[in-house]
C-alpha positions, 0 to 999 in steps of 0.5 A: 737773238737780241740786237743792239741799237745803232747808238749806245752811249751813256745817254741811251744806256738805261733805256737800252739795258731795260729793253735788253733785259725785257727781251732776255726774259722772253728768250726761251733759248739756253743761249743768249746771242747779242748781235752788234751789227747795227751798233755804229755810235758807242762809248765805254758804256756799251761795254757796261751794258754788255757785261750786265747782259752777261750777268743776267744771262748767267743768273738765269742759267743761259750761255752768252755770246756776242756776234758782229761787234764793231772792231773798235768796241772789241778793241776797247774791250781788250784795252779794258781787259774784259774781252774774255768776260765778253767771250768775243769770237776769235775774229773780233778779238 
């Protein structure tokens, strides 16, 4: 399981994505789970980071799942029409 940082805005996106990519490469499990329970401050850049993680997981033949995303981020994903791409759990969407 990979954890999102407390803050994920445009300022942190490059470093967060780099760290998530390194962690993803080390994950041996066929299911990549990203936990958003620590995420408190974010903007739409967080969605771009999650979409890139999804793309990388698929490229490496892994399934992708998000857990414990903040409700506001789930709402933002729905607003942009990408909630299905991020396969948000029913409780979050």
